[in-house]
C-alpha positions in Angstrom: 10.1 -25.7 13.1 12.7 -27.0 10.7 13.4 -30.8 11.1 10.7 -31.2 13.8 8.4 -34.2 13.7 5.7 -31.9 12.4 7.9 -30.5 9.7 8.7 -34.1 8.5 5.0 -34.9 8.5 4.2 -31.7 6.5 7.0 -32.6 4.0 5.6 -36.1 3.7 2.1 -34.8 3.1 3.3 -32.5 0.3 5.4 -35.2 -1.4 2.6 -37.8 -1.2 0.1 -35.3 -2.7 2.5 -34.4 -5.5 1.9 -37.6 -7.4 5.7 -38.0 -8.0 6.9 -41.5 -8.8 9.9 -43.1 -10.5 9.7 -43.4 -14.2 10.1 -47.1 -14.4 8.8 -48.0 -10.9 12.3 -48.6 -9.5 12.9 -47.7 -5.8 15.2 -44.9 -4.9 15.8 -43.9 -1.3 17.8 -41.0 0.1 18.7 -40.7 3.8 19.5 -37.3 5.2 21.4 -36.8 8.5 21.3 -33.2 9.7 23.1 -33.0 13.0 21.2 -35.5 15.2 18.1 -35.6 13.0 17.7 -38.4 10.5 15.0 -38.5 7.9 14.6 -40.1 4.5 12.8 -39.8 1.1 11.6 -42.8 -0.9 10.5 -42.7 -4.5 9.1 -45.7 -6.3 6.3 -46.7 -8.7 3.7 -46.1 -6.0 4.7 -42.5 -5.2 7.0 -40.6 -3.0 7.2 -40.1 0.7 9.2 -38.6 3.6 9.8 -40.4 6.9 11.6 -39.9 10.1 14.6 -42.1 10.9 16.9 -44.1 8.7 15.9 -45.4 5.3 15.8 -49.1 4.4 18.6 -49.7 1.9 19.2 -46.1 0.9 21.1 -45.5 -2.4 22.8 -42.5 -0.8 23.2 -41.0 2.6 23.8 -37.3 2.9 25.3 -35.9 6.2 25.6 -32.3 7.0 25.3 -29.7 9.8 22.0 -27.9 10.5 23.6 -24.7 9.3 24.5 -26.2 6.0 21.1 -27.8 5.6 19.4 -24.5 6.3 21.7 -22.6 3.9 20.8 -25.1 1.1 17.1 -25.1 1.9 17.0 -21.3 1.9 18.9 -21.1 -1.4 22.0 -19.5 0.1 24.2 -22.5 -0.9 23.7 -25.1 -3.6 23.8 -28.8 -2.7 26.6 -29.2 -5.2 28.7 -26.4 -3.6 28.1 -28.1 -0.2 29.5 -31.4 -1.4 32.4 -29.8 -3.3 33.4 -27.7 -0.2 33.1 -30.7 2.2 30.1 -29.4 4.0 28.0 -32.3 2.9 29.3 -35.9 3.1 27.9 -38.3 0.5 28.0 -42.0 1.4 26.7 -44.8 -0.9 26.2 -44.4 -4.6 26.6 -40.8 -5.7 25.7 -41.8 -9.3 22.2 -42.6 -8.0 21.8 -38.8 -7.4 22.7 -38.1 -11.0 20.4 -40.8 -12.4 17.5 -39.5 -10.3 18.2 -35.8 -10.7 14.9 -35.1 -12.4 12.7 -36.5 -9.7 14.9 -34.8 -7.0 14.5 -31.5 -8.7 10.7 -32.0 -8.9 10.6 -32.9 -5.2 12.6 -29.7 -4.4 9.8 -27.8 -6.2 7.2 -29.6 -4.2 8.9 -28.6 -1.0 8.9 -24.9 -1.9 5.5 -24.4 -0.1 6.8 -26.3 2.9 9.9 -24.1 3.0 7.8 -20.9 2.7 6.0 -21.9 5.9 9.0 -23.2 7.8 10.3 -21.6 11.0 14.0 -21.8 10.6 14.9 -21.0 14.3 
């Protein structure tokens, strides 16, 4: 089920197995708050991972409703549209999203298999 402990663990396993890491070994963390659920992604020179709870020193924190998160994950709404329409609130350094857009796009590709197996109810 989407956003469950098991879903976060599956996303983590997929991201760790991907071999993604930041180009120069810098650390980049994104925290996501979806309703009451909080999880984060961390990218650095050692790899990439997903964890439950708040990130340590995130560059950016994204907050949105479950409905918005599902619409983005299912491709019904782009992340950019969600921000521009006020459905996603960005706290922190939004320029960090731009400077790390390549690794975020690659992570999104990695999560395609996880999304395909996700129960959205």
